[in-house]
C-alpha positions in Angstrom: -109.7 -52.6 23.4 -106.6 -54.9 23.4 -105.7 -56.7 20.2 -104.7 -60.3 20.5 -101.0 -60.8 20.0 -99.8 -63.4 17.4 -99.0 -66.8 18.8 -95.3 -67.3 19.5 -93.3 -70.4 19.3 -91.7 -71.8 22.3 -88.0 -70.7 22.4 -85.5 -73.5 21.8 -87.8 -75.9 20.0 -87.2 -76.1 16.3 -90.4 -77.1 14.5 -88.4 -78.4 11.5 -87.4 -82.0 10.9 -83.9 -82.7 9.6 -82.3 -85.7 8.0 -80.1 -87.8 10.3 -76.8 -85.9 11.0 -78.3 -82.5 10.4 -79.7 -79.8 12.7 -80.7 -76.2 12.5 -77.2 -74.9 13.0 -75.7 -77.1 10.3 -78.4 -76.3 7.8 -78.0 -72.6 8.5 -74.2 -72.9 8.0 -74.9 -74.5 4.6 -77.3 -71.8 3.6 -74.8 -69.1 4.6 -72.1 -70.8 2.6 -74.0 -71.0 -0.6 -75.7 -67.6 -0.3 -72.4 -65.9 0.3 -70.5 -67.8 -2.4 -69.2 -65.9 -5.4 -70.0 -67.0 -8.9 -66.3 -68.0 -9.4 -66.4 -70.1 -6.2 -69.6 -71.8 -7.2 -68.1 -72.7 -10.6 -64.9 -74.0 -9.1 -66.9 -76.1 -6.7 -69.0 -77.6 -9.5 -65.9 -78.3 -11.6 -64.2 -80.0 -8.7 -67.3 -82.2 -8.2 -67.3 -83.3 -11.8 -63.5 -84.0 -11.7 -63.8 -86.2 -8.5 -63.0 -89.7 -9.7 -64.7 -91.3 -6.6 -68.2 -90.3 -7.7 -70.2 -90.4 -10.9 -72.7 -87.9 -12.3 -75.7 -89.6 -14.0 -78.7 -88.3 -15.9 -81.8 -90.4 -15.1 -85.5 -89.9 -16.0 -87.4 -87.9 -13.3 -89.9 -90.7 -12.8 -87.1 -93.0 -11.6 -85.7 -90.5 -9.1 -87.8 -91.8 -6.1 -86.7 -95.4 -6.8 -83.0 -94.4 -7.1 -83.3 -92.4 -3.8 -84.8 -95.4 -2.1 -82.0 -97.7 -3.4 -79.4 -95.2 -2.2 -81.0 -94.8 1.2 -81.3 -98.6 1.6 -77.6 -99.0 0.8 -76.6 -96.3 3.2 -78.4 -98.1 5.9 
């Protein structure tokens, strides 16, 4: 008796959907970067982000996050 083999995905077709400008290769590069980052590198990256004068870090209530995301997406075009 032969057992049925599990269904295989077609090679080359990525089932995931990515935001504009991203693809599987770019996402994997980001994952690799952060998974291989030392604690000291992560701290330095976070400190640099807070020190960047061109951006602002804000605390907003969770229930407003979807509205803020929509506003940012609308502004980005």
